[in-house]
Backbone as a chain_set.jsonl record, in Angstrom:
{"seq": "XXXXXXXXXXXXXXXXXXXXXXXXXXXXXXXXXXXXXXXXXXXXXXXXXXXXXXXXXXXXXXXXXXXXXXXXXXXXXXXXXXX", "coords": {"N": [[90.403, 84.047, 97.784], [89.022, 81.719, 96.379], [87.188, 81.846, 94.534], [86.95, 81.543, 91.691], [88.176, 79.151, 90.824], [85.858, 77.249, 92.187], [83.407, 78.083, 90.493], [84.495, 76.983, 88.483], [85.992, 78.468, 86.454], [86.066, 80.166, 83.115], [89.663, 80.646, 81.745], [90.299, 83.431, 80.264], [91.826, 85.128, 77.529], [94.927, 87.305, 78.101], [94.473, 90.8, 78.736], [94.5, 93.964, 76.974], [95.263, 97.063, 76.213], [93.158, 100.039, 76.474], [91.072, 99.124, 78.368], [88.4, 100.79, 78.561], [87.154, 100.977, 76.687], [85.426, 98.774, 74.806], [87.429, 96.6, 75.637], [85.949, 94.507, 76.689], [85.207, 93.944, 80.027], [83.871, 94.74, 82.554], [84.436, 98.094, 83.7], [84.922, 100.268, 85.883], [84.154, 103.473, 85.094], [84.839, 106.0, 86.306], [87.012, 107.226, 88.975], [85.081, 107.659, 90.818], [82.846, 106.35, 90.472], [83.82, 103.962, 91.889], [83.646, 103.158, 94.229], [80.748, 102.826, 94.313], [80.466, 100.749, 92.309], [81.937, 98.46, 94.281], [80.482, 98.301, 96.335], [78.289, 97.213, 95.173], [78.441, 94.875, 94.343], [78.039, 91.378, 94.38], [80.61, 89.008, 94.526], [82.367, 90.298, 95.944], [80.278, 91.202, 98.413], [79.939, 88.361, 99.181], [82.641, 87.63, 99.554], [83.868, 89.134, 101.372], [82.034, 89.452, 102.904], [79.275, 91.486, 104.185], [79.499, 93.806, 105.656], [82.264, 94.514, 106.023], [82.906, 95.203, 103.117], [80.91, 97.036, 103.678], [82.195, 99.22, 104.677], [84.6, 99.412, 103.561], [83.73, 100.811, 101.221], [82.449, 102.924, 102.152], [84.635, 104.266, 103.576], [86.013, 104.249, 100.713], [84.149, 106.438, 99.393], [84.704, 108.835, 100.92], [87.145, 108.98, 100.285], [87.717, 109.575, 98.137], [86.07, 112.212, 98.26], [87.817, 113.612, 99.492], [89.867, 113.841, 97.734], [88.593, 115.365, 95.637], [88.002, 117.777, 96.476], [90.692, 118.908, 97.187], [93.468, 121.171, 95.787], [96.313, 120.74, 93.184], [99.322, 121.052, 92.184], [99.8, 121.142, 89.98], [97.361, 122.45, 88.517], [97.258, 125.035, 90.404], [99.545, 125.956, 88.978], [98.54, 126.275, 86.035], [96.145, 128.16, 87.13], [97.412, 130.776, 88.105], [99.039, 130.809, 85.53], [97.382, 131.92, 84.263], [96.707, 134.212, 85.647]], "CA": [[89.536, 83.207, 97.475], [89.048, 80.702, 94.948], [85.71, 81.86, 93.519], [87.276, 80.883, 89.839], [88.298, 77.249, 90.548], [84.858, 77.173, 92.057], [82.548, 77.835, 89.877], [84.941, 76.057, 87.092], [85.426, 79.926, 85.16], [87.435, 79.725, 82.052], [90.796, 81.959, 81.839], [90.37, 84.281, 79.592], [92.807, 85.926, 77.702], [94.935, 88.542, 78.309], [93.676, 92.519, 78.765], [95.913, 94.79, 76.42], [94.944, 98.377, 75.604], [92.226, 100.498, 76.78], [89.73, 98.329, 79.056], [87.332, 100.745, 78.863], [86.363, 101.23, 75.105], [85.722, 97.558, 74.267], [87.492, 95.54, 76.257], [84.974, 93.511, 77.263], [85.629, 93.883, 81.004], [83.06, 95.933, 82.906], [85.143, 98.578, 85.012], [83.454, 101.809, 86.807], [84.3, 104.505, 84.134], [85.461, 106.779, 86.738], [87.197, 106.234, 90.029], [84.268, 108.471, 91.53], [82.039, 105.566, 90.878], [84.403, 102.385, 91.887], [82.98, 102.769, 95.36], [79.214, 102.336, 94.441], [79.918, 99.249, 92.171], [82.094, 97.287, 94.879], [79.547, 97.869, 97.623], [76.797, 96.037, 95.157], [78.898, 93.65, 94.171], [77.444, 89.995, 94.985], [81.303, 88.364, 95.064], [82.595, 90.773, 97.219], [80.068, 90.762, 99.457], [80.244, 86.352, 99.724], [84.418, 87.093, 99.69], [84.332, 89.55, 102.313], [80.835, 89.913, 104.04], [78.743, 92.582, 103.704], [79.742, 94.668, 106.703], [83.575, 94.857, 105.065], [82.256, 96.03, 101.749], [80.226, 98.552, 103.38], [82.932, 99.653, 105.62], [85.339, 99.771, 102.907], [83.028, 101.538, 99.772], [81.946, 104.556, 102.676], [86.103, 104.612, 102.995], [86.094, 105.117, 99.167], [83.642, 107.904, 99.372], [85.473, 109.591, 101.839], [88.644, 109.644, 100.275], [87.001, 110.678, 96.78], [85.393, 113.473, 98.293], [88.983, 114.52, 99.976], [90.713, 114.698, 96.485], [88.042, 116.242, 95.092], [89.049, 119.471, 97.468], [92.594, 119.383, 96.903], [94.377, 121.461, 94.842], [96.819, 119.881, 92.727], [100.279, 121.82, 92.143], [99.564, 121.139, 88.32], [96.029, 123.0, 88.496], [97.36, 126.167, 90.601], [100.953, 126.405, 87.498], [98.071, 126.548, 85.252], [95.942, 128.76, 87.451], [98.602, 131.582, 88.695], [99.773, 131.458, 84.554], [96.458, 132.636, 83.626], [95.795, 135.227, 86.058]], "C": [[89.837, 82.383, 96.042], [87.754, 80.509, 94.424], [85.623, 80.749, 92.067], [87.007, 79.543, 89.884], [86.851, 77.135, 91.29], [83.376, 77.034, 91.471], [83.116, 77.947, 88.588], [85.749, 77.515, 85.976], [86.74, 79.715, 84.053], [88.494, 80.938, 82.331], [90.764, 82.569, 80.336], [91.454, 85.07, 79.075], [93.317, 86.839, 77.918], [94.454, 89.999, 78.125], [94.643, 93.058, 77.656], [95.356, 96.228, 76.477], [94.483, 98.98, 76.56], [91.159, 99.507, 77.331], [88.683, 99.2, 79.061], [86.832, 101.177, 77.741], [86.878, 100.064, 74.374], [86.143, 96.431, 74.703], [87.299, 94.329, 76.475], [85.353, 92.918, 78.916], [84.97, 94.906, 81.492], [84.255, 96.997, 84.054], [84.58, 99.964, 85.072], [84.396, 103.038, 85.624], [85.323, 105.769, 85.053], [85.804, 106.703, 88.687], [86.001, 107.123, 91.297], [83.025, 107.039, 92.098], [82.661, 103.971, 91.218], [83.682, 102.239, 93.059], [81.517, 102.124, 95.251], [79.343, 100.53, 93.875], [81.005, 98.443, 93.082], [80.694, 97.299, 95.952], [78.366, 96.972, 96.821], [77.271, 94.776, 94.475], [78.994, 92.448, 94.821], [78.875, 89.259, 94.981], [81.86, 88.473, 96.06], [82.469, 90.961, 98.576], [79.822, 89.185, 99.966], [81.576, 86.64, 100.119], [84.46, 87.543, 100.891], [83.705, 89.633, 103.406], [80.269, 91.602, 103.942], [79.345, 94.338, 104.73], [81.081, 95.497, 106.107], [83.569, 95.508, 104.433], [81.737, 97.407, 101.997], [80.825, 99.624, 103.968], [84.203, 100.808, 104.258], [84.741, 100.747, 101.276], [83.261, 102.869, 101.0], [83.233, 104.891, 102.29], [86.521, 105.102, 101.925], [85.648, 106.211, 99.386], [84.52, 108.978, 100.139], [86.823, 110.47, 101.546], [88.703, 110.442, 98.625], [86.511, 111.674, 96.976], [86.707, 114.289, 98.901], [89.666, 114.869, 98.932], [90.369, 115.059, 95.858], [88.196, 117.905, 95.537], [89.816, 120.079, 97.729], [92.339, 119.623, 95.998], [95.894, 121.479, 94.199], [98.371, 121.199, 92.485], [100.088, 122.507, 90.469], [98.498, 122.68, 87.666], [96.771, 124.974, 89.077], [98.593, 126.978, 90.185], [99.476, 127.359, 87.059], [96.98, 127.969, 85.487], [96.245, 130.59, 88.136], [98.766, 132.278, 86.984], [98.735, 132.16, 83.666], [96.327, 133.948, 83.644], [96.165, 136.847, 85.784]], "O": [[90.605, 82.487, 95.085], [87.255, 79.47, 93.992], [84.902, 79.854, 91.627], [86.119, 78.883, 89.345], [86.333, 76.506, 90.368], [82.484, 76.246, 91.784], [82.653, 78.651, 87.69], [85.958, 77.316, 84.779], [87.887, 79.284, 84.172], [88.236, 81.95, 82.982], [91.284, 81.984, 79.386], [92.111, 85.721, 79.887], [92.511, 87.758, 78.064], [93.958, 90.19, 77.014], [95.678, 92.406, 77.523], [94.632, 96.112, 77.466], [95.032, 98.791, 77.646], [90.332, 99.122, 76.505], [87.698, 98.664, 79.568], [85.858, 101.916, 77.889], [87.903, 99.944, 73.703], [85.606, 95.359, 74.422], [88.049, 93.353, 76.488], [85.707, 91.755, 79.109], [85.259, 96.025, 81.069], [84.763, 96.516, 85.066], [83.857, 100.531, 84.253], [85.61, 103.062, 85.83], [86.312, 106.315, 84.563], [85.009, 106.237, 89.503], [86.225, 107.105, 92.508], [82.555, 106.747, 93.198], [82.065, 102.955, 90.86], [82.995, 101.219, 93.114], [81.145, 101.151, 95.907], [78.847, 99.521, 94.376], [81.085, 97.342, 92.535], [80.048, 96.286, 96.222], [77.626, 96.2, 97.431], [76.554, 93.836, 94.132], [79.826, 92.281, 95.713], [78.599, 88.325, 95.735], [82.059, 87.633, 96.938], [83.277, 90.982, 99.504], [79.529, 88.949, 101.139], [81.932, 85.971, 101.089], [84.95, 86.8, 101.741], [84.172, 89.799, 104.533], [80.91, 92.614, 103.659], [79.467, 95.512, 104.381], [81.089, 96.688, 105.798], [84.092, 96.597, 104.669], [81.826, 98.433, 101.324], [80.347, 100.758, 103.943], [84.478, 101.999, 104.109], [85.525, 101.208, 100.447], [84.138, 103.71, 100.798], [83.467, 105.512, 101.254], [87.227, 106.108, 101.858], [86.432, 107.134, 99.604], [84.902, 109.989, 99.55], [87.349, 111.516, 101.926], [89.358, 111.372, 98.154], [86.339, 112.37, 95.976], [86.699, 115.518, 98.828], [90.15, 116.001, 98.891], [91.141, 115.432, 94.975], [88.465, 118.902, 94.867], [89.963, 121.195, 98.228], [91.536, 119.086, 95.235], [96.688, 122.257, 94.728], [98.063, 122.358, 92.761], [100.169, 123.632, 89.976], [98.746, 123.534, 86.815], [96.755, 125.93, 88.301], [98.876, 128.104, 90.595], [99.208, 128.508, 87.41], [96.813, 128.772, 84.568], [95.37, 131.368, 88.517], [98.716, 133.486, 86.756], [98.993, 132.801, 82.647], [96.061, 134.74, 82.74], [95.381, 137.728, 86.137]]}, "num_chains": 1, "name": "protein.A"}
């Protein structure tokens, strides 16, 4: 994809540190928010096509939902230690 070259975008300085706290970059605040951000990206739709973007955003939403239903080993250990 040569969007940056075609649009003659300037190369910005490397981002260091926490991009969620004033890094000047727009990053979805949570993994659960990422599929909607991707789905609404005009750049993604132009680069990959609307059908591909919808497909991957839907797949990502399903994966996030699946992950939310999983109990991790750390959660089990914490819960059993409090029982």
